[in-house]
C-alpha positions as CSV (number, residue, x, y, z in Angstrom):
1,M,6.9,-11.7,-19.0
2,P,8.6,-8.3,-19.3
3,R,10.3,-9.3,-22.4
4,I,7.1,-10.4,-24.0
5,D,5.5,-7.0,-23.0
6,S,8.5,-5.3,-24.5
7,V,8.1,-7.2,-27.8
8,Q,4.3,-6.6,-27.8
9,R,4.8,-3.0,-27.1
10,T,7.3,-2.6,-30.1
11,D,4.9,-4.4,-32.4
12,K,2.0,-2.0,-31.3
13,K,4.2,0.9,-31.8
14,S,5.1,-0.3,-35.3
15,A,1.5,-0.9,-36.2
16,I,0.6,2.6,-35.1
17,L,3.4,4.2,-37.1
18,D,2.3,2.2,-40.2
19,A,-1.2,3.6,-39.7
20,A,0.0,7.1,-39.1
21,E,2.2,7.0,-42.3
22,R,-0.8,6.0,-44.3
23,C,-3.0,8.8,-42.8
24,F,-0.2,11.4,-43.2
25,A,0.3,10.4,-46.9
26,R,-3.4,10.5,-47.6
27,S,-4.5,13.6,-45.6
28,G,-1.3,15.5,-44.8
29,F,0.1,16.3,-41.5
30,H,-2.6,18.8,-40.6
31,G,-5.4,17.0,-42.2
32,A,-4.9,13.7,-40.5
33,S,-6.7,13.9,-37.1
34,M,-5.7,11.6,-34.2
35,S,-9.3,10.0,-34.4
36,E,-8.4,9.2,-38.1
37,I,-5.1,7.6,-37.1
38,C,-6.8,5.7,-34.2
39,A,-9.4,4.2,-36.8
40,E,-6.7,3.4,-39.2
41,A,-4.8,1.5,-36.4
42,G,-7.9,0.0,-35.1
43,M,-7.3,1.3,-31.5
44,S,-9.2,3.5,-29.1
45,P,-7.8,7.0,-28.4
46,G,-7.0,6.0,-24.9
47,N,-4.9,3.0,-26.0
48,L,-3.1,4.9,-28.7
49,Y,-2.2,7.7,-26.4
50,R,-0.3,5.2,-24.3
51,Y,2.3,4.9,-27.1
52,F,2.2,8.3,-28.8
53,R,0.9,11.7,-27.3
54,S,1.0,13.6,-30.5
55,K,1.4,13.5,-34.2
56,E,4.8,15.0,-33.8
57,Q,5.8,12.1,-31.8
58,M,4.7,9.8,-34.5
59,I,6.7,11.7,-37.2
60,E,9.7,11.4,-34.9
61,G,9.0,7.6,-34.6
62,L,8.7,7.3,-38.4
63,C,12.0,9.2,-38.9
64,E,13.9,7.0,-36.2
65,R,12.6,3.8,-37.9
66,D,13.8,5.1,-41.3
67,L,17.1,6.3,-40.0
68,A,17.8,3.0,-38.2
69,A,17.3,1.1,-41.6
70,A,19.4,3.7,-43.4
71,A,22.2,3.3,-40.8
72,H,22.3,-0.4,-41.4
73,G,22.7,0.1,-45.2
74,F,25.4,2.7,-44.8
75,D,27.3,0.6,-42.3
76,A,27.4,-2.2,-44.9
77,L,29.2,0.1,-47.4
78,A,32.3,0.0,-45.2
79,T,32.8,-3.8,-46.0
80,A,31.3,-4.0,-49.5
81,P,33.8,-5.4,-52.0
82,D,32.6,-2.9,-54.6
83,L,31.5,0.2,-52.8
84,W,30.0,2.1,-55.8
85,T,27.8,-1.0,-56.6
86,A,26.7,-1.1,-53.0
87,F,26.2,2.7,-53.0
88,R,24.0,2.5,-56.1
89,A,22.0,-0.3,-54.8
90,L,21.5,1.7,-51.5
91,A,20.4,4.9,-53.4
92,H,18.0,2.7,-55.6
93,M,16.4,1.2,-52.4
94,H,15.8,4.6,-50.7
95,L,14.9,6.8,-53.8
96,V,13.3,4.3,-56.3
97,E,11.9,1.3,-54.3
98,E,10.8,3.5,-51.3
99,P,7.0,3.4,-51.1
100,R,5.4,6.6,-52.5
101,D,3.5,7.0,-49.2
102,S,6.9,7.2,-47.4
103,C,8.1,9.8,-49.9
104,A,4.9,11.8,-49.2
105,V,5.4,11.8,-45.6
106,W,9.1,12.9,-46.0
107,I,7.8,15.9,-48.2
108,E,5.1,16.6,-45.6
109,T,7.7,17.1,-43.0
110,L,9.7,19.4,-45.2
111,S,6.6,21.6,-45.6
112,E,6.3,21.8,-41.7
113,V,9.8,22.9,-41.0
114,A,9.0,26.7,-41.4
115,R,6.0,26.6,-39.0
116,N,6.7,23.8,-36.5
117,P,9.8,24.1,-34.3
118,Q,9.6,20.5,-33.1
119,I,9.5,19.2,-36.7
120,A,12.2,21.6,-37.7
121,A,14.6,20.3,-35.0
122,L,13.8,16.7,-36.1
123,R,14.6,17.6,-39.8
124,L,17.9,19.1,-38.7
125,R,18.8,16.0,-36.7
126,T,17.8,13.8,-39.7
127,D,19.7,16.0,-42.3
128,N,22.9,15.9,-40.0
129,F,22.6,12.1,-39.8
130,I,22.3,11.7,-43.6
131,H,25.0,14.3,-44.2
132,E,27.4,12.3,-41.8
133,K,26.7,9.0,-43.3
134,L,27.0,10.2,-47.0
135,L,30.3,12.0,-46.3
136,G,31.6,8.9,-44.5
137,A,30.9,6.7,-47.5
138,L,32.5,9.2,-49.9
139,K,35.7,9.3,-47.6
140,I,35.9,5.4,-47.8
141,A,35.7,5.8,-51.6
142,Q,38.5,8.3,-51.5
143,S,40.6,6.3,-49.2
144,R,40.4,3.4,-51.7
145,G,41.5,5.7,-54.5
146,Q,38.0,5.7,-56.1
147,T,37.7,9.4,-56.2
148,A,40.1,12.2,-57.1
149,P,42.6,12.9,-54.1
150,H,41.3,16.4,-53.7
151,A,37.6,15.9,-54.7
152,D,35.3,18.2,-52.9
153,L,33.3,15.6,-50.9
154,E,31.3,18.1,-48.9
155,R,30.0,19.8,-52.2
156,T,29.0,16.3,-53.5
157,V,27.1,15.5,-50.4
158,Q,25.2,18.8,-50.6
159,F,24.3,17.9,-54.2
160,M,23.1,14.5,-53.4
161,M,20.9,15.6,-50.5
162,T,19.2,18.4,-52.6
163,F,18.8,16.0,-55.6
164,A,17.3,13.4,-53.4
165,D,14.7,15.8,-51.9
166,G,13.6,16.9,-55.5
167,L,13.4,13.3,-56.6
168,M,10.9,12.4,-53.8
169,L,9.0,15.6,-54.5
170,R,8.5,14.5,-58.1
171,R,7.5,11.1,-57.0
172,V,4.8,12.5,-54.8
173,R,3.6,15.1,-57.3
174,D,3.3,12.8,-60.3
175,E,2.3,9.2,-59.9
176,A,3.6,8.4,-63.4
177,F,7.1,9.7,-62.7
178,D,9.8,7.2,-63.0
179,P,12.7,8.0,-60.7
180,A,15.1,5.3,-62.0
181,P,16.5,7.3,-65.0
182,H,17.0,10.4,-62.8
183,L,19.0,8.3,-60.2
184,E,21.4,7.5,-63.0
185,I,21.7,11.2,-63.8
186,M,22.5,11.8,-60.1
187,F,25.4,9.2,-60.2
188,E,26.8,10.7,-63.5
189,V,27.0,14.1,-62.0
190,M,28.6,12.7,-58.9
191,R,31.1,10.9,-61.1
192,T,32.1,14.2,-62.7
193,M,32.2,16.0,-59.3
194,L,34.3,13.3,-57.7
195,L,36.6,12.4,-60.6
196,A,36.8,15.7,-62.5
197,P,40.5,16.3,-61.4
198,L,41.3,12.9,-62.8
199,L,39.5,13.3,-66.2
200,P,41.0,15.2,-69.2
201,S,39.8,18.9,-69.5
202,N,37.7,19.9,-72.2
203,D,40.6,21.8,-73.6
204,N,42.3,18.5,-74.4
205,I,39.4,17.0,-76.1
206,T,39.4,17.3,-79.9
């Protein structure tokens, strides 16, 4: 029975997070009220508060769920026969296939960083996690000889994270925006950053 209760609790929390994500995407973090989230989840306030006491806790739950999925994808890179193909597929899943509502919530949390210390701390933890995983993937590529020996991996990671934030902002701002070609641009720039020491300089190109 305790195991069943645990599964049911997990399912309830997941349903609430799904409802909260839709509300945050539709109304924004401040615009979405707890009563709106209750209605979206089909739950009474008393029942919902048993799982989440605040909107900040819901944002944290959404981030933790996303990071767990991301961690699984990054871990798979370590054993992928073709790391760059796997890396490209992972980036496509998170930056192109990711539902627009999820991108909207991500951007919403960015806007809260300057005025909500709890969200700021969560975003810092999230950024550190992503930074660690991206850097780890690039170190694997470097160990396999798939980057220049002295490529600046840290600089490349910073570029990817900044580019990804901008890509998600464009998706939220413009429904007609197609992120796929821009993902290709990101990988082209990454290739230059990671392989430049191995490529001929412009002075040698005639």
